[in-house]
Each structure stands twice: as C-alpha cells, then as structure tokens.
VEXDREN-2710 file (C-alpha; in Angstrom, 1 decimal):
% VEXDREN-2710
k/r/px/py/pz
1/MET/3.1/-8.6/-35.3
2/SER/0.3/-11.1/-36.0
3/ARG/-0.2/-14.1/-33.8
4/VAL/-1.6/-17.5/-34.6
5/ILE/-3.9/-18.4/-31.7
6/GLY/-4.4/-22.1/-31.3
7/SER/-6.3/-24.2/-28.9
8/GLU/-3.3/-24.3/-26.5
9/HIS/-3.6/-20.6/-26.0
10/ILE/-7.3/-20.9/-25.1
11/GLU/-6.6/-23.8/-22.7
12/ASP/-3.8/-21.8/-21.0
13/ALA/-6.2/-18.8/-20.6
14/ARG/-8.7/-21.2/-19.0
15/GLN/-6.1/-22.5/-16.6
16/ARG/-5.4/-18.9/-15.6
17/GLY/-9.1/-18.5/-14.8
18/ARG/-9.8/-16.1/-17.6
19/ILE/-13.2/-16.0/-19.2
20/VAL/-12.4/-13.6/-22.0
21/PHE/-9.6/-13.7/-24.6
22/GLU/-8.4/-10.6/-26.5
23/VAL/-8.0/-11.0/-30.2
24/LEU/-5.9/-8.2/-31.7
25/GLU/-6.1/-6.9/-35.2
26/GLY/-4.2/-9.2/-37.6
27/ASP/-4.4/-12.2/-35.2
28/ILE/-5.3/-15.5/-36.8
29/VAL/-7.6/-17.7/-34.7
30/THR/-7.7/-21.4/-35.7
31/ALA/-11.0/-23.3/-36.0
32/LEU/-9.9/-25.6/-33.2
33/ALA/-9.2/-22.6/-31.0
34/ARG/-12.7/-21.3/-31.6
35/GLU/-14.1/-24.7/-30.8
36/THR/-12.1/-24.9/-27.7
37/ALA/-13.2/-21.4/-26.6
38/ALA/-16.8/-22.4/-27.1
39/ARG/-16.4/-25.6/-25.2
40/LEU/-14.6/-23.9/-22.2
41/GLY/-16.9/-21.0/-22.1
42/ILE/-14.3/-18.4/-23.0
43/LYS/-15.5/-15.4/-25.0
44/LEU/-13.3/-14.2/-27.9
45/VAL/-13.4/-10.4/-28.0
46/ASP/-11.8/-7.9/-30.3
47/GLY/-9.0/-6.1/-28.6
48/PRO/-7.1/-4.4/-27.3
49/LEU/-9.4/-3.7/-24.4
50/GLU/-8.7/-0.1/-23.5
51/VAL/-8.5/1.2/-20.0
52/VAL/-11.6/3.2/-19.1
53/ALA/-10.3/6.7/-18.7
54/HIS/-11.3/8.5/-15.5
55/GLU/-11.0/12.2/-15.3
56/ARG/-8.6/13.2/-12.5
57/THR/-10.0/16.3/-10.8
58/ASP/-8.3/18.2/-7.9
59/GLY/-10.4/19.4/-5.0
60/GLY/-10.4/23.0/-6.0
61/THR/-11.7/22.3/-9.5
62/ALA/-14.4/20.0/-8.1
63/LEU/-15.6/22.7/-5.8
64/ARG/-15.7/25.3/-8.6
65/ARG/-17.7/23.0/-10.8
66/GLY/-20.2/22.4/-8.0
67/LEU/-20.6/26.1/-7.5
68/TYR/-20.9/26.8/-11.2
69/ARG/-23.5/24.2/-11.7
70/ARG/-25.8/26.1/-9.3
71/GLY/-25.7/29.1/-11.5
72/PRO/-27.8/29.8/-14.6
73/LYS/-24.9/29.1/-16.9
74/TRP/-22.0/26.7/-17.1
75/ILE/-18.6/28.4/-16.9
76/THR/-15.6/26.3/-17.7
77/PRO/-13.4/26.0/-14.6
78/ARG/-9.8/27.3/-14.8
79/ALA/-7.2/24.6/-15.5
80/SER/-5.7/23.4/-12.2
81/LYS/-2.1/24.3/-11.6
82/THR/0.6/21.6/-11.7
83/ARG/1.1/20.0/-8.3
84/HIS/4.5/20.5/-6.7
85/ALA/5.4/17.9/-4.1
86/ARG/6.7/19.3/-0.8
87/ARG/10.3/18.3/0.1
88/PHE/10.7/17.2/3.7
89/ARG/13.5/18.9/5.8
90/LYS/14.2/15.6/7.5
91/ILE/13.0/12.0/7.4
92/ALA/14.0/9.6/10.2
93/LEU/14.1/5.9/9.8
94/VAL/14.1/3.8/13.0
95/GLY/15.5/0.5/11.8
96/ALA/18.2/0.4/9.0
97/GLY/17.7/-3.3/8.0
98/GLY/16.2/-4.5/4.8
99/VAL/13.0/-2.4/4.9
100/GLY/14.6/0.7/6.4
101/GLY/17.6/0.6/4.1
102/ASN/15.4/0.2/1.0
103/ILE/13.2/3.1/2.2
104/ALA/16.3/5.3/2.5
105/HIS/17.5/4.3/-0.9
106/LEU/14.1/5.1/-2.6
107/ALA/13.7/8.4/-0.6
108/ALA/17.2/9.5/-1.5
109/ASN/16.8/8.7/-5.2
110/ARG/13.6/10.7/-5.2
111/ASP/15.1/13.7/-3.3
112/MET/12.3/13.5/-0.8
113/ALA/14.2/15.3/1.9
114/ASP/17.2/17.4/2.7
115/GLU/18.3/14.9/5.3
116/ILE/17.6/11.2/5.8
117/ALA/18.6/9.9/9.3
118/LEU/18.9/6.2/9.7
119/ILE/18.9/4.8/13.3
120/ASP/19.6/1.2/14.3
121/ILE/20.8/-0.5/17.5
122/ALA/23.1/-2.8/15.6
123/PRO/26.6/-1.2/15.8
124/GLY/27.7/0.4/12.5
125/MET/24.6/-0.8/10.5
126/ALA/22.9/2.6/10.1
127/ALA/26.2/4.5/9.6
128/ALA/27.3/2.0/6.9
129/THR/24.0/2.2/5.0
130/ALA/24.1/6.0/5.2
131/LEU/27.7/6.1/3.9
132/ASP/26.8/3.7/1.1
133/LEU/23.9/5.9/0.0
134/ASN/26.0/9.0/0.1
135/HIS/28.6/7.3/-2.1
136/ALA/25.8/6.5/-4.6
137/SER/24.8/10.1/-4.8
138/GLY/28.0/10.7/-6.8
139/ILE/26.2/8.7/-9.5
140/THR/22.5/9.6/-8.9
141/GLY/23.2/13.3/-8.2
142/THR/20.6/13.3/-5.3
143/LYS/20.7/16.3/-3.0
144/ALA/19.6/14.3/0.1
145/ARG/22.3/13.7/2.6
146/CYS/22.1/10.5/4.7
147/THR/23.3/10.1/8.3
148/GLY/23.4/7.0/10.5
149/SER/23.7/6.4/14.2
150/GLN/22.5/4.2/17.1
151/ASP/20.9/7.1/19.0
152/LEU/17.1/7.4/19.0
153/ALA/17.6/11.1/19.9
154/ASP/18.5/11.6/16.3
155/VAL/14.9/11.6/15.3
156/SER/15.0/15.2/16.5
157/GLY/13.6/17.6/13.9
158/ALA/12.2/14.9/11.6
159/GLU/8.9/15.8/9.9
160/VAL/8.2/12.1/9.2
161/ILE/9.4/9.1/11.1
162/VAL/9.1/5.6/9.7
163/VAL/9.5/2.8/12.3
164/THR/10.6/-0.5/10.9
165/ALA/12.6/-1.7/13.9
166/GLY/11.7/-5.0/15.6
167/ARG/12.0/-8.7/15.3
168/ALA/11.1/-10.2/11.9
169/ARG/9.0/-13.3/11.3
170/THR/10.4/-16.7/10.7
171/PRO/8.7/-19.6/8.9
172/GLY/5.6/-20.9/10.9
173/MET/5.3/-17.7/12.9
174/SER/2.3/-15.4/12.6
175/ARG/2.5/-11.6/12.9
176/ALA/0.6/-11.8/16.1
177/ASP/3.4/-13.9/17.7
178/LEU/5.5/-10.8/17.7
179/ILE/3.3/-8.6/19.8
180/GLU/5.1/-8.8/23.2
181/THR/8.6/-8.7/21.6
182/ASN/8.1/-5.7/19.4
183/LYS/5.9/-3.8/21.8
184/ARG/9.0/-3.0/23.8
185/VAL/10.7/-1.7/20.7
186/ILE/7.7/0.5/19.9
187/HIS/7.5/1.9/23.4
188/ALA/11.2/2.8/23.5
189/THR/11.0/4.5/20.1
190/ALA/7.8/6.3/21.0
191/GLU/9.4/7.9/24.1
192/ALA/12.2/9.3/21.9
193/ILE/9.7/10.5/19.3
194/ARG/7.5/12.1/22.0
195/THR/10.3/14.1/23.5
196/GLN/12.5/14.8/20.4
197/ALA/10.0/15.1/17.6
198/PRO/6.7/16.1/19.1
199/ASP/5.2/17.4/15.8
200/ALA/6.3/14.5/13.6
201/ILE/4.0/12.2/11.6
202/VAL/4.8/8.6/12.4
203/ILE/4.4/5.7/10.0
204/VAL/4.5/2.3/11.6
205/VAL/5.8/-0.7/9.6
206/THR/6.8/-3.0/12.5
207/ASN/4.8/-6.2/12.8
208/PRO/2.1/-7.0/13.9
209/LEU/1.4/-3.6/12.2
210/ASP/-2.1/-2.8/13.4
211/GLU/-1.3/-3.7/17.0
212/MET/2.0/-1.8/17.0
213/THR/0.2/1.2/15.6
214/VAL/-2.2/1.1/18.6
215/GLU/0.9/0.9/20.9
216/MET/2.5/3.8/19.1
217/LEU/-0.6/5.9/19.7
218/ARG/-0.8/4.9/23.3
219/ALA/2.9/5.6/24.0
220/THR/3.2/8.9/22.1
221/GLY/-0.1/10.3/23.0
222/PHE/-0.3/11.8/19.5
223/PRO/-3.6/12.4/17.8
224/ARG/-4.7/9.7/15.3
225/GLU/-4.0/12.1/12.4
226/ARG/-0.2/11.7/13.0
227/VAL/0.1/8.0/13.6
228/LEU/-0.4/5.8/10.6
229/GLY/0.2/2.1/9.7
230/MET/1.6/1.3/6.3
231/ALA/-0.1/-2.1/5.8
232/GLY/-3.0/-1.4/3.5
233/THR/-0.7/0.0/0.8
234/LEU/1.4/-3.2/0.8
235/ASP/-1.5/-5.6/0.9
236/SER/-3.3/-3.8/-1.9
237/ALA/-0.1/-4.0/-4.1
238/ARG/0.0/-7.8/-3.5
239/PHE/-3.7/-8.1/-4.4
240/ARG/-3.2/-6.1/-7.6
241/ASN/-0.2/-8.3/-8.5
242/ALA/-2.2/-11.5/-8.0
243/LEU/-5.1/-10.2/-10.2
244/ALA/-2.7/-9.1/-12.9
245/LEU/-1.0/-12.5/-13.1
246/ALA/-4.3/-14.3/-13.2
247/ALA/-5.7/-12.0/-15.9
248/GLY/-2.5/-12.0/-18.0
249/VAL/-2.2/-8.2/-17.8
250/THR/0.2/-5.8/-16.1
251/PRO/-0.4/-4.5/-12.6
252/ALA/-0.8/-1.0/-14.1
253/ASP/-4.0/-2.3/-15.7
254/VAL/-5.4/-3.2/-12.3
255/THR/-6.9/-1.1/-9.5
256/ALA/-7.7/-2.9/-6.3
257/MET/-7.5/-2.4/-2.5
258/THR/-7.2/-4.4/0.6
259/LEU/-8.6/-3.3/4.0
260/GLY/-8.9/-4.8/7.5
261/SER/-5.9/-6.1/9.3
262/HIS/-2.3/-6.7/8.1
263/GLY/-2.7/-10.4/8.9
264/ASP/-5.1/-13.3/8.8
265/GLU/-8.1/-11.0/9.0
266/MET/-7.1/-9.1/5.9
267/ALA/-10.1/-8.0/3.8
268/PRO/-9.4/-7.6/0.1
269/ILE/-12.3/-5.7/-1.6
270/PRO/-13.2/-7.4/-5.0
271/SER/-16.3/-5.2/-5.4
272/HIS/-14.1/-2.1/-6.0
273/ALA/-11.4/-3.9/-8.0
274/ARG/-11.1/-3.3/-11.7
275/ILE/-9.1/-4.7/-14.6
276/LYS/-8.7/-2.3/-17.5
277/GLY/-11.6/-0.3/-15.9
278/ARG/-13.9/-3.3/-15.9
279/PRO/-15.2/-5.5/-13.0
280/LEU/-13.2/-8.6/-12.2
281/ASP/-15.8/-11.1/-13.4
282/VAL/-15.4/-9.8/-17.0
283/PHE/-11.9/-11.4/-17.0
284/LEU/-11.8/-13.9/-14.1
285/SER/-14.0/-16.7/-12.8
286/GLN/-15.2/-16.5/-9.2
287/ASP/-12.9/-19.3/-8.2
288/THR/-9.9/-17.4/-9.6
289/ILE/-10.9/-14.2/-7.8
290/GLU/-11.1/-16.1/-4.6
291/ALA/-7.7/-17.6/-5.2
292/CYS/-6.3/-14.0/-5.8
293/VAL/-7.8/-12.9/-2.5
294/LYS/-6.1/-15.8/-0.7
295/ASP/-2.8/-15.0/-2.5
296/ALA/-3.0/-11.4/-1.2
297/ILE/-3.6/-12.6/2.3
298/THR/-0.8/-15.1/2.3
299/GLY/1.7/-13.1/0.2
300/GLY/3.9/-12.0/3.1
301/GLY/4.0/-15.5/4.5
302/GLN/5.1/-16.8/1.1
303/VAL/8.1/-14.5/1.1
304/VAL/9.0/-15.6/4.7
305/ALA/8.8/-19.3/3.7
306/LEU/11.1/-18.8/0.8
307/LYS/13.7/-16.7/2.7
308/LYS/13.7/-19.0/5.7
309/SER/14.9/-16.1/7.8
310/GLY/13.4/-12.6/7.7
311/SER/10.5/-11.2/5.8
312/ALA/9.7/-9.0/2.8
313/THR/11.8/-5.8/2.4
314/ILE/11.4/-4.3/-1.1
315/ALA/7.6/-4.1/-1.4
316/PRO/7.2/-2.8/2.2
317/ALA/9.8/-0.1/1.4
318/HIS/7.9/1.0/-1.8
319/SER/4.7/1.0/0.2
320/SER/6.1/3.2/2.9
321/VAL/7.4/5.7/0.3
322/GLU/3.9/5.6/-1.3
323/VAL/2.4/6.8/2.0
324/MET/5.0/9.5/2.3
325/ASP/4.3/10.6/-1.3
326/HIS/0.6/11.2/-0.3
327/ILE/1.7/13.1/2.8
328/ARG/4.0/15.5/0.8
329/GLY/1.5/16.0/-2.0
330/ALA/3.3/14.0/-4.8
331/LYS/0.2/11.8/-5.1
332/VAL/-3.4/12.5/-4.5
333/GLY/-6.5/10.4/-3.8
334/ALA/-7.3/7.8/-1.2
335/VAL/-4.6/5.3/-0.1
336/PRO/-5.2/2.3/2.2
337/VAL/-3.5/2.9/5.5
338/SER/-4.1/1.8/9.1
339/VAL/-5.7/4.5/11.3
340/MET/-7.6/4.7/14.5
341/LEU/-11.2/4.7/13.6
342/GLU/-13.8/7.0/15.2
343/GLY/-17.1/5.7/13.9
344/GLU/-16.1/5.2/10.2
345/PHE/-17.5/2.0/8.7
346/GLY/-19.3/1.5/12.0
347/VAL/-16.1/0.9/13.9
348/SER/-14.6/2.9/16.8
349/GLY/-11.6/2.7/19.1
350/VAL/-9.4/0.3/17.1
351/VAL/-6.8/0.7/14.3
352/LEU/-7.8/-0.8/11.0
353/GLY/-6.7/-0.5/7.4
354/VAL/-9.1/1.8/5.5
355/PRO/-8.9/4.1/2.4
356/ALA/-7.8/7.5/3.6
357/HIS/-6.8/10.9/2.2
358/LEU/-3.5/12.2/3.5
359/GLY/-1.7/15.5/3.6
360/ALA/0.9/17.6/5.3
361/SER/-0.7/17.1/8.7
362/GLY/-1.2/13.4/8.2
363/LEU/-4.7/12.0/8.1
364/ILE/-7.2/14.3/6.5
365/GLU/-10.2/12.0/6.3
366/VAL/-11.2/8.4/5.9
367/ASP/-12.9/7.6/2.6
368/GLN/-16.0/5.6/3.5
369/ILE/-16.5/3.7/0.3
370/ARG/-19.6/1.5/-0.1
371/LEU/-18.9/-2.2/0.7
372/THR/-20.9/-5.3/0.2
373/SER/-22.4/-7.0/3.3
374/ASP/-19.7/-9.7/3.2
375/GLU/-16.9/-7.1/2.9
376/THR/-18.4/-5.1/5.8
377/ALA/-18.6/-8.2/7.9
378/ALA/-14.9/-9.1/7.2
379/LEU/-13.9/-5.5/8.2
380/HIS/-15.8/-5.8/11.5
381/ALA/-14.3/-9.2/12.2
382/ALA/-10.8/-7.8/11.7
383/ALA/-11.6/-5.0/14.1
384/GLU/-12.8/-7.4/16.8
385/ALA/-9.7/-9.6/16.4
386/ILE/-7.3/-6.7/16.7
387/ARG/-9.3/-5.3/19.7
388/ALA/-8.9/-8.6/21.5
389/ARG/-5.2/-8.9/20.8
390/VAL/-4.3/-5.5/22.2
391/GLY/-6.8/-5.5/25.1
392/LEU/-9.0/-2.7/23.9
393/ALA/-12.4/-2.5/25.6
END
C-alpha cells in the first residue's frame, strides 16, 4: 500500500533521532516533506533497507575451510548437520517468584528438561506454581514434569540450577543496596548445591548480580566455567529495544550488546551495534545513541519505579532461558554473561559481563572482541567498582 509522506512524518523521524528516512516503492513524498528533510538534515533513501546477510558457519565447517584453503585446490566443505539441542534431565529453580515462575513456564513450554524443580521458602508457592504448570501441560502437551518444594536438597541431580531467590529492589534502591541481605541467601543455596549437585552449572540471577556471582563462586568452590551470571543477556536486550524504538525498526533488525556490570557501571557497546546490518550513525544521531545507552542502563530501574514493589520478571526469565539455550546447544555464538575473568580484556580476579561461548560444560571461552578506548575504560571502571564492593584484592 502506498503512503503519502508529508512534512509531519519527517519531523517525527527527526524527533526520534533518525538521520535517514526510508522511501518505499510507490510512496509519494510531498514537496514540503522534501524541503523539511533537507532543512533538518534527514536523508531520503530508497527502501526497504535490507538486513546485511551474514553467513552462519559452525566450528567444524570453519575448521575444514581453513584446512582446505591451505591446499592447492578449494574443496567445497560438506554441509553441516542440523543442530539438535540437548534436553536436560533436570533443571532446578531456586526461587519460584516472578522470575523463577516465568523461567519454569518458558522452560516447560520448550520441553527443555524431563523435570523442572521449583524451590522456594514461601510455604506452598513452589508447589502451587508447579501444579499450575502441570495443569497447563494438558493444553501445551509438554513432556516436562514440574515439582515444587521448600527444601533446597531438591536441587539434587540437577544439571542446571538457576538462582533467583533473594530480596527484590524497591524504588530508590540500587542493586548494590542488596549485597548483605542477598549474600546470606546465596551462601545457603551454595551449600546445598555444593553437597547435592556438585556437577551442576549454576546461573545466578539474584541481585546485585555480579557481586552475587562472586559469592556463589566463593561458597561453592566451583570452577569459573560452571558459575555464570545472567545479566549481560538482559542488559543487551534492553539496549536492542531502545535502539529499535529510536530507529523505528523492530528489535529483530538490531544487534547490540552490553558488557560490564549489571548496574550503574554497565557498559553498552555502540561500536559493535548494528541496525539492519549497518552502523548506528547511519540511522541515529550521536545524541540519540547516547540516550539509548542511558535507557539501557536505567531500564531495570524504570520497571521498579513503575511497579512500586518488586522488579522486572519477564525479560529476566527470557534472558535466563537464552543462557540455558546456549548451554544445551539450541543456540550458538557468543552471548553476554557474567564470568570470572582471568586476564581477558586486561582484567583478572573479578566477575564481569563479557561475550562468551557456552556449551554443555558451561563456559567454553570468552570472546575478546575489539573495543574502543572509551569502551575499554568503561569495562575496567566496572571491574574496579565490583572489586571494591565485594572486597576483592
């Protein structure tokens, strides 16, 4: 269907911070709209702007290509086999509130495990949520069976344990304000995990996330490969959403990541962000990009302020499932998660959100992408702030 593009459309695009405007085939652009675009510095371009296609190559194919290129002739690599995601025997969710309940719902609907165990100290909460999900299976047809209890010993046998338990933020409270309160929850949970599920991979969601991931590492004694923080996945989703709204596109058209801490020292990475495969400054002004960065950093606080009591639940649940999907092989590539760094990005001995490759054993490797000097400085500042809060030397 053709559109008549008037000056008001151009002015609206300018208010959104856009510096290009797509003109589709059949669109009618009024003379006043063209004058307004010239006056406001907005470039009219023929659309639709297509997403730049990037070839997705699995590790085996990449290796074969590298070896073939060394030979005298190019040999076309065999087509890679379809990936089959692993199904967990058991997922344990410590905390059956808003985040834990939503994770259970998503995991059950995706048939991610044979058993999903919900655990919560509130009498009846975990059991009620589990029963509710089992009732829903009569409609969804999921094979996953859910159980609920108050006993931390029920983490036994879990391959993946997601910890969401702890006090939530209230308006005016920072994530750092929760350190002492939620540290006790993490230590009690860690003791049960260490004795009942010594081979599990632990995903920490409890705030303040980076600090609580450090505490989980300390209390379990697990290697860094098996203790991950969810934060970077959630923060990156918020950054993508902000950029999509500003550019007038869908989040599917945006690739972007956020590193650093899950808090005030968060470090969104504009240099690696793309809209429809193109750098941000093709679509957005610098002021708008900076506004999107700020929106990503304050996104969680915005939800807290609106709810008055409690914090975000749906997006953190989706982010936790995203991490589990990378662990079980349903998704490939680097995903931002909080891990204990051992020299990557020039940082050691502190947990920080970075892009990482995950697999059945947890962390495989940190993807040390190239950052600008400002982005590197922000990452190092986040590391020092977290180090100070948890008393790391």
